[in-house]
C-alpha positions in Angstrom: 35.5 -37.3 -30.6 36.2 -33.7 -29.5 34.8 -33.5 -26.9 36.1 -36.9 -25.1 39.6 -36.0 -26.3 40.4 -33.9 -22.6 39.9 -37.4 -21.1 41.5 -40.2 -20.8 40.6 -43.0 -18.2 42.7 -45.9 -17.9 40.6 -48.7 -17.5 41.5 -51.2 -13.9 42.4 -54.6 -16.6 39.2 -56.8 -16.3 39.8 -60.8 -16.6 38.3 -62.5 -19.2 36.7 -65.4 -18.9 38.5 -68.7 -19.5 37.3 -71.2 -22.3 36.5 -74.2 -19.5 34.3 -71.8 -17.7 36.3 -71.9 -14.6 37.2 -68.5 -13.0 40.4 -69.3 -11.9 41.3 -71.0 -14.9 44.5 -69.2 -17.0 43.3 -66.2 -18.6 43.6 -63.0 -19.6 43.7 -59.2 -18.8 44.1 -57.2 -21.2 45.1 -53.3 -20.7 41.7 -50.4 -21.3 42.1 -47.1 -21.9 38.3 -45.7 -21.3 37.5 -42.1 -22.7 35.1 -40.7 -19.7 33.1 -38.5 -21.1 31.6 -41.2 -24.5 32.3 -43.8 -22.7 34.4 -44.8 -26.3 37.7 -47.5 -25.8 40.0 -45.6 -27.3 42.4 -48.9 -26.7 42.6 -52.4 -25.8 46.3 -54.7 -25.3 45.8 -58.1 -24.9 47.5 -60.1 -22.2 48.2 -63.6 -20.2 46.5 -63.4 -17.5 49.8 -64.2 -14.4 50.9 -61.0 -15.3 51.6 -57.9 -12.8 48.5 -55.6 -14.1 50.8 -52.9 -14.7 52.6 -55.4 -17.1 52.9 -53.2 -20.7 51.6 -49.9 -19.9 54.0 -47.5 -19.7 53.7 -48.4 -23.8 50.2 -48.9 -23.4 50.2 -45.0 -22.5 53.4 -44.1 -24.7 50.5 -44.9 -28.0 47.1 -43.9 -26.2 49.5 -40.8 -25.7 50.4 -40.5 -29.4 46.9 -41.4 -30.7 45.5 -38.3 -29.0 48.1 -35.7 -30.2 48.4 -37.0 -33.6 44.4 -36.6 -33.6 44.0 -33.5 -31.4 47.7 -31.5 -31.1 48.9 -31.1 -27.5 47.1 -27.8 -26.8 44.0 -30.0 -26.1 44.7 -31.3 -22.2 44.9 -35.0 -21.5 44.5 -36.6 -17.6 43.9 -39.4 -16.7 43.0 -41.8 -14.0 44.7 -44.5 -12.6 44.8 -47.5 -9.6 47.5 -48.1 -7.1 48.6 -50.6 -9.6 50.2 -48.0 -12.0 51.6 -46.4 -8.7 55.2 -47.1 -10.7 57.9 -44.6 -10.7 58.5 -45.2 -14.9 54.8 -44.6 -15.3 54.9 -41.1 -13.5 57.9 -40.1 -15.2 56.6 -40.9 -18.4 53.7 -38.8 -17.7 55.3 -35.8 -15.6 57.4 -35.8 -19.8 54.3 -36.3 -21.9 52.5 -33.6 -19.5 49.8 -35.6 -18.4 47.0 -34.3 -15.8 46.9 -37.6 -13.4 45.6 -38.4 -10.4 46.9 -42.2 -9.0 45.8 -44.1 -6.0 48.8 -44.6 -3.6 49.3 -47.8 -2.2 49.7 -48.5 1.6 52.8 -49.8 1.0 55.2 -50.9 4.3 57.9 -48.2 1.9 56.2 -45.8 2.3 56.0 -44.0 5.5 51.8 -43.0 5.1 51.6 -44.8 8.1 53.8 -42.7 10.4 51.9 -40.1 8.6 48.1 -41.1 9.5 49.3 -41.6 13.3 50.4 -38.6 13.8 47.8 -36.5 11.9 45.3 -34.9 14.7 43.5 -32.6 12.6 41.4 -33.4 8.9 40.2 -31.6 6.4 36.3 -32.9 5.7 35.2 -33.8 2.3 31.8 -34.7 2.8 29.8 -36.5 6.0 31.9 -39.5 5.9 35.3 -39.0 4.4 38.0 -36.9 5.8 41.5 -35.9 3.6 45.0 -33.9 4.4 47.3 -33.2 1.7 51.2 -33.9 2.0 54.8 -34.1 0.1 55.7 -37.0 -0.3 59.1 -38.0 -0.4 60.0 -41.6 -2.3 63.4 -41.6 -1.7 64.0 -45.7 -3.9 62.4 -43.6 -6.8 64.4 -40.4 -6.5 61.0 -38.5 -6.1 58.8 -35.8 -4.5 54.9 -36.2 -4.6 51.8 -34.5 -3.9 49.6 -36.8 -2.2 46.6 -36.8 -0.5 45.5 -39.1 2.1 41.5 -39.3 3.0 40.1 -41.9 5.3 36.5 -42.6 5.5 34.1 -43.8 7.8 32.9 -47.3 7.9 30.5 -49.3 10.5 32.8 -52.4 10.3 36.5 -53.4 10.3 37.7 -54.5 7.0 40.9 -55.2 5.5 42.1 -51.7 4.7 41.4 -50.7 8.7 44.4 -50.6 10.9 43.9 -48.2 12.9 43.7 -49.9 15.4 47.1 -50.1 15.9 47.0 -46.7 15.8 44.5 -44.6 17.8 41.4 -46.2 20.4 39.2 -48.5 19.1 36.5 -45.7 20.2 37.4 -43.6 17.5 35.5 -45.7 14.9 36.4 -47.6 12.2 37.8 -45.7 8.9 39.5 -47.0 5.5 42.0 -45.3 4.3 43.7 -44.6 0.7 46.0 -41.7 -1.1 46.0 -40.4 -4.4 48.8 -38.9 -5.6 48.4 -36.3 -8.2 50.0 -32.7 -10.8 46.2 -31.7 -10.8 45.1 -28.8 -9.4 42.3 -30.1 -7.7 41.4 -29.5 -4.2 41.0 -32.9 -1.5 37.5 -33.1 -2.4 37.5 -32.2 -6.2 40.4 -34.8 -6.4 37.9 -37.6 -4.6 35.3 -36.9 -6.5 37.4 -37.2 -9.5 39.3 -40.1 -8.1 35.3 -41.9 -6.6 34.3 -41.1 -11.2 36.7 -44.0 -12.1 33.7 -46.5 -11.3 31.5 -44.7 -14.7 34.2 -47.3 -16.4 32.7 -51.0 -14.5 29.6 -49.5 -16.9 31.6 -49.8 -20.4 32.5 -52.4 -19.6 29.6 -54.8 -17.8 28.0 -54.0 -21.3 31.8 -54.8 -23.5 31.1 -58.0 -21.7 27.4 -58.7 -21.3 26.3 -57.1 -25.2 30.0 -57.3 -27.2 31.1 -60.3 -25.9 34.4 -59.3 -24.7 34.7 -61.9 -22.0 34.6 -64.4 -24.9 37.2 -67.0 -25.3 36.7 -68.9 -28.5 39.7 -70.4 -29.2 43.0 -72.0 -27.3 45.1 -69.8 -29.3 46.9 -66.6 -27.8 46.1 -64.5 -31.3 42.7 -65.3 -32.2 41.5 -64.8 -28.5 42.9 -60.7 -29.0 41.9 -60.6 -32.4 38.3 -61.1 -30.8 39.0 -59.0 -28.8 39.9 -56.0 -30.9 36.9 -56.9 -32.9 33.9 -56.1 -29.9 35.6 -53.4 -29.3 34.8 -51.3 -33.1 31.6 -53.2 -33.3 31.1 -51.1 -29.8 32.7 -47.6 -30.3 30.3 -47.5 -33.7 27.2 -48.1 -31.0 28.6 -45.1 -28.6 29.3 -43.2 -32.0 25.2 -43.8 -33.2 24.3 -43.1 -30.3 26.3 -40.0 -30.3 25.4 -38.4 -33.7 21.5 -39.6 -33.4 20.1 -40.0 -29.7 22.6 -38.5 -27.4 22.0 -35.3 -25.2 24.3 -33.3 -22.9 23.7 -33.6 -19.3 25.1 -32.0 -16.7 29.6 -32.1 -16.5 30.4 -32.6 -13.0 33.0 -33.6 -10.1 33.1 -37.4 -11.4 33.9 -35.9 -14.6 32.3 -39.3 -15.9 29.4 -39.2 -19.6 29.1 -36.2 -20.6 25.5 -37.5 -22.7 22.9 -39.9 -21.2 24.7 -42.7 -23.1 21.6 -45.8 -24.0 23.0 -49.5 -23.6 23.2 -52.1 -26.9 20.2 -53.5 -24.8 18.0 -50.9 -24.3 18.5 -49.4 -27.8 17.6 -52.9 -29.3 14.2 -52.5 -27.8 13.8 -49.0 -27.9 15.0 -49.3 -32.2 14.7 -53.2 -33.1 12.2 -55.1 -31.3 8.9 -53.7 -32.3 6.2 -55.9 -33.8 5.7 -55.7 -37.0 4.4 -57.4 -40.2 5.7 -58.0 -43.8 3.4 -57.9 -45.8 3.0 -57.5 -50.1 1.6 -54.4 -51.3 1.4 -54.1 -55.3 4.0 -56.2 -55.5 6.8 -55.0 -53.4 7.4 -56.1 -49.8 6.4 -54.3 -47.0 7.9 -54.1 -43.0 4.6 -52.4 -41.9 4.5 -51.7 -38.5 1.7 -49.9 -35.6 0.8 -46.7 -35.3 2.7 -44.7 -33.2 3.6 -41.3 -33.2 6.2 -41.7 -30.9 7.7 -44.0 -32.8 7.6 -42.4 -36.1 9.3 -39.4 -34.8 11.7 -40.8 -33.3 12.9 -43.3 -36.6 13.0 -39.8 -38.2 14.5 -37.9 -36.1 17.2 -40.3 -36.3 17.3 -40.4 -40.3 17.3 -36.2 -40.3 20.5 -36.6 -38.0 22.4 -39.7 -40.2 21.8 -37.8 -43.0 23.3 -34.3 -42.0 
């Protein structure tokens, strides 16, 4: 856990299934704090499905940061990255007050002058073959805040809902999708782009929680019981990750996306690797013995796990 304490990722809330199985039926919309380096779930807070994405996020962040500070102290730097739903003045002020580094998507809302800045922009700094960027200080008068914002445009092959350049430029310029990120981290536009792209790694964790740990199951019609079900799924998943970090996980190269620091296997892979091996239960000298097919690699794997667990 020590290696994971330096970075906390607030996952975008994901809607769990409704008891009837229909997607649009009333359901739940939990807040999730995901530790990027190890894939652990630091905190999960259930909410009704009809609330705004950022509802309860301030209190949720306070508790998550308090847990990390109590465990690791203030010398360990904390960073978080969040979606545009969390671009709220209360959250920005809170993270600044708690000395937490952040990178948050900025919505291209009509009351922010981002579209005017894009329209007036003539030169874009190259980030990749199809992505350009420029940096600005955005004055949000409604919140009395000045924010460092990096605006990106990505060339795409077709027009999408994120395109608005046809009102600003000639159609011959191509189609672009625009996005913006506000941050207090000392990252250049290219590094910041990769940092935000790394948010996608949490999707693997959420997918595994749903498929292997039944997080998306709504077993009852009682809010408290369903919330308890979610709280049971999380420690089961974290124990599985902790087991790997203690036995099988191998460090991997740190990248700009700042995602997993170790090569980790899914629960399904672990099941076939460690449990689903053909064997026969026999009786030898009056004792029941599980006999497996002779496989030196499997034997070495079991011995290595036993040694590391004992250590």
